[in-house]
N, C-alpha and C positions, 0 to 999 in steps of 0.2 A: 795778116791771117785771113784775108778776105776769102780765099779759096777754101780754107778749112771751115769758115763760117757758112759758106754756101753748101758744104756737104752736111753740116750738122744742124743747121737752123731749123730744118723741117722735122728733126727727130723729136718724138714726144716721149715723155717719161710717165711711168705709172704713178698713181696716187699711192701714198703710204699711210700706215697707221703706227702709232707708238705702241710698243708692246713691252711687257715685263716678263723676262725669262726667270724661271725658278730653278734653283740649284739646291744641293744638299746644304743644310745649315749646321755648322759646328763652329762654335765661337768661344774664345776665352774672353770673359766679360771684363776682367781687370788684369791686363797684361803685366803691369808692374808688380802687383801683389803675387801673381802666379810665379814670376821669375824669382821673387824673394822667397817664396815658399819652397820652391825646388832647390834653391841654393842653400837654404837653411836646413832642409831635411836630409840633404846628401852629405857626402864627405868633402864637399868642395872647399869649405872654409879652411880645412887643414892644409890645402894646397897653396894658400897665399901666406907667405912668410913676411914678417915685418921688415920694411926697408928694401924689399926686393922689387925690381922693375918688372912690370907685366905689360906685354904688348897685346892689344886687342885689335882684331881685324875689322876694317871698315870697307865694305864693298861699294860698288858703283850703282846698284839697282835701288829703285824706290820701294824699299821693303816697308810693309805696313807697320806702323808704330815704331819706326826705326829709331827715332830720337829717344823714346821712352826705354826701349830695349837696351840701347847702348849706354844711356845714362845710368840705368839700374845696375848694369854690370860694372861700370866704372866706379859707382858708389860702393858696391860690394867689395871691390878690391881695396878701396880707401879704408873702409870700415875694418878690414882685417890687417891694416897697416902696410899694405903694398903701395907701390908707386905706379899707377896705371898710365899708359899712353896709347894713343890710337895710331894704327898703321893703315894707310890706304892700301888695300889688298885688291887690286883690280887689273892685274896684268898690264896690258898696253893701253888701257882706256885713259881718257883725259888727255889725248894727244901724246901719250907715252912720255910725259914728263911730270916732275914732282909738283910743280905749281898747278898744272891742270888737274892732277888727281886730288890735290887738297881742295881745289875749287869745286870739284864734283861733290865732295863731302859737305862742303858749305851749303851748296844748293839743296842738299838732302837734310839740312838742319843739324849737321854734325860739325860743330866748331869748337875751338878751345874754350870759348866763353860759355857756350851752352852745355858742354860736357864737363867742364871743370878739370880738364887735364890737357897735356900737351898732345899735339898731333905731329908726328914725325914722318914727313913725306920725303922720300928719297927713292931714286931708281937704282941705287947701289945694291948689289946682291953678293951672296957668298955661295960658292958651289959646295954642297955637302955630300955629294955622292953621285953614282950613275945607276941607271936602271939596267935591267937585264938586256935591253936593246942597245945599251951603251949611251943613252941620252943623259946628259948632265942634269942634275937636280939643283935648282937654285932656290935661295930663300932671301927675303929682304934682309939687308944687313942690320938694320935697327932691331928687327925681330930676332935675328940670330944672336945678337949681343944682349938681348933681354934675359932676365932670369927665368921667365916663363911666358907662355903664349896662350891666349884664349881665342879660339876660333868662333866667329859669329857670322852666321849667314842663314838665308832662307833655303829650304829644300824644295825643288820643283823639277818638272821635266825640262830637259834641254831642248833647244830649238834646232839643233844641228846633228845630234847623234843619240843613240840609244845604248843603255848599259846599266849595270848594277848601280853605278853612281853617275848622276848627271849633274844638274846644278845643285850645289850644296856645300857642305863642310869639306868633303874630299877635294872637290874642284877648287874651292877657295885655297886650300893648302897647296895644291899642285900648281895652279896657275895664278891665282890672285896674289899670293905671297911670293910667287916667283918673279913678279914684276914683268917688264917687257921681255927680258931674256927668257924667263921661265915660260911665259905664254908662247913665245916664238918657238922654243924647243918642243914644248908639249904639242903644239899644232903641226910641227914639221912633217909628221908622217900622215897628215890630213885627218879629217874627221872620222874616216873609217877605222882608224887606230886610236881614236881619242879615249874611248872608254877604258881600254887597257893601259894606255899611257898615264892617265891621271891616277889610276889605281896603283900602278907600280911606283910612280913618283911620290904619291901620298904615303905609301908604306915606308919608303926610305925616310921621309920627313918625320913620320910618327916614331920611327926607330931612333933617329938621331937628335931630335929636338925635344925640349921640355914642354910638351903640349899639356897644359893643365886640364882643360876640358873644352867641350864645344857647346855653343848655344845655337840650337837649330830650330827655326820656326817653320811651320806649315801654314799656308794661307788658304782660305776658302775662296769661292768665286765672287764674293762680295768685297774683296780686298780687306778682309778682317783676318786676325790671327785665329786659326783653328786649333793649333796646339803649340806649346812651347816645350822644348825638350833640352835638358842639360845632360850631355853625354860625357862620361869619363873617357879618357884617352883610349882605353881598351875597348870601349863600346862603339866608337865612331864607325869602324868598318862593318860591324855586324848590324847596327841599328839604323844607319842611314838608309839602306835599301827599303826598310819597312816604312820610313817616313816618306820616301819617294812614292811608294805605292799609295799611301794615304793622300798625298798631294794630287796624284792623278785622279783619284776617286772624287776629289772635291773641286777640281778645277772647272772653270767655266767652259762653255761650248756654244756653238750655234746649233739649234735643233733642226737642222736641215742637212740632208746628205748631198743635195745638189742645189747650187745657187748660180744664177746667170750673171748677176752683177753684185759685187760687194764694194761698197764705198766706205773707206776708212778715213775718218775726219782728221786723225793725226797718228803719226808713228814716231818712234824715237828710242834711243838707247836706254832711257830711263823707264821705258815701258817694257821692252824686251831686248835681248841681246841682238836680235835681228830686226829691231824696230817694230816689227809685227810678230807676234808669237806664231811660229809656223804650225804649231799643234792646233791652233784655232782656224787658220786660213787654209790648211791642207796643202800648202806649197812649200817646197824645200829647196835650198840651194846646194844641198849635198845628197849623196846616195846613202848616207848612214842613218837616215830617219825617214819616216813615212807616217801616213794616217791623216784623219781629218776629212772635211767635206771636199767635194769636187766643185771648184769655182771656175767659171769660164773667164770672167774678166774682173780685174781688181783695179780700182782707182783710189789714189791717196791724195788728200787735199792739202795737208800741211805737215811740216816737220816740227815736233815739239821743241820749244826753246831750251828746255833742260837737256836736250841731246847735244847741245853745243855744236851744231852743224854736222854731227856724225850721222850720215844717212845710210849706214849699213842696213841692208834689208830692202832698199828701194828696188833692187833688181827683181824682187818678187812681185812687184806691181806692173801693170800694163800701162797706166797713165798716171802722171802727176801734174799738179798745177804749177804755174809760173812762180807763185809765191813760195811753194815748196822748194823749187829749184834755186830761188834766190837765197834761201837759208842754208844751202849745202856748203859745208867747209870741206873741200875735196881732200886736203892733206890728211886730216884725221880720219876721214872716211876710207881713203886708200890705205892708210896705215893699218886700220882695222882689218881690211880684206887681205892685205899681204901677210899680216901676222897669222890670220886664221887659214891662209892658203885657199880662200874661196872668193875669187873675183866675181863669180856669178851673183853674189849677194849685193854688189854695188853697181851692176850694170845700169846705165841710165835708161829709164822708161821714156816713153813719148811725153814730151813736156807741152802742155796746152795752156792757153792764156788765162783761164779762170776755172772755177769749180764747175760752172754750168757746162763748159766744154768737156770736162772730165766725165761728168755724168753722161752726157750725150754720146761721147765717143765709146764709152763702155756699152751703152745701149745699142749703138750702131753695129758694134763688132761682136756682140754676144751670140748671134745666130738665131734670135727670135724676131720674127717679122712683125707680129702684132704686139705693140708696146705694152698692152694691158696684160699680156701673158708673161712678161719678164718677171722672173723671181729676183726682185731687188731687195737687198738688205743694206742698211746703213748703221754703222757702229761708231762710237766715239773713238775707241781704240781697242786693241785686243785684250786689254786688261779689264776694262769696264764693260761688261756684257749684260748687266742687269736690265737696263732699259735701252732698247734699240728700236729701229724702225724697219717695217716690212711692207712690201707691196702685197696686194690681195693674193696674187699667184703664189708668192712665197709663203704667206700665212696659211693658205689652203693646203699647202704641201706638207705641213707639219702633221705627223702621225699622232703624237701624244699632245693633244691640246691642253691637257691638265698642267703642262709645264710652261705654257705661254699664255699670258693674259693680255687681252686688248685693253688699252688705256685711252679710249676715245673713238673717234670716227676717222675714216680715211680722208686725206686732204692732199691738195696739190703742193708740190715742192715750190718754195719761193727763193729767189735770189736777189741780192741787193743791187745797187746801181753799178757795182763793179762785177756783177754776175758771180759773186761768191755766195755760198749757201747761207740761208737764214734759217738755222735750225739749232 
């Protein structure tokens, strides 16, 4: 890499300051008690019959208070005499096999021991109907054979399309519970048709299956639960769009419209479906979504270990480090892209030897001649945006300074003996 070093060694980086971003605060103080209250006050207890098997969906995302939410629902079913079990409802994630999907739940704290019930992980599905476009609708076989189903998921903006329903209960029903075959079929007409596909598929499932209720959470920008919502089967289609709007109002953001260099310390499927939330970085691998800041160059330093090598979304970056590349498991990454019909999301960025080279390559190619004028922003990941780092040029660009507070003085970035970031 001598020639690369010769090009980059003279490139200087601006000093940065740690800042605290402020967002709307809405928080459920005791998630367990709130779920118990809602279940007790509604008619939900009458839906659980003694001795009946109840399937509860478990997704692949790192939902806030996930273990508490799942355990509270499991215990509720037990208290009413039902026999709960958990279904990995995550489409083709986890390498598209039963063992991989159960392992994802384990990493998220959802195990048979911690939940006190069986986890039935299988890729077998049953076709229960066809949409008006002729697409088959699949459902996990174990869920199909259960006496009732409880849908549990977080509601938020999707990273690849826009619609009345994005990430939430409806998508969980159409894609998550459809396993690999359901995910494949629903994505088959590409993301431009995704919004209507998941709605049509979910309507058939709601009509054909004994869905007892849905547990839908909304999170704030601080990774806390903003609201817990228990939806009757008949309320899911009407109330989820309202929760999606609530989520959009509360989600984090970067208080800059234009950024020259964004450095993301880690990305991964546990953070976002595309590794980095496209709504935050303003880059999309599909034409079905848009919005967010204009960022000239993006560098990513590492792939989170809980992503299990799935580097979906790396195609949105310009540069990645060698350690990131060494963590890529290409089979699961390619499976994700083929299933979603979007290879743009996994195109390989330029791979550089270390973090320092990633920083300098971004600075070299962002189009700003004076390094002190570079609007540089450094974030941990696109989920944790409370405390980040900004160069002076970036900080000075913020219009509403009331939303961003400096936490110290500007300082030079430091790298260790392997030229990896010390921050």
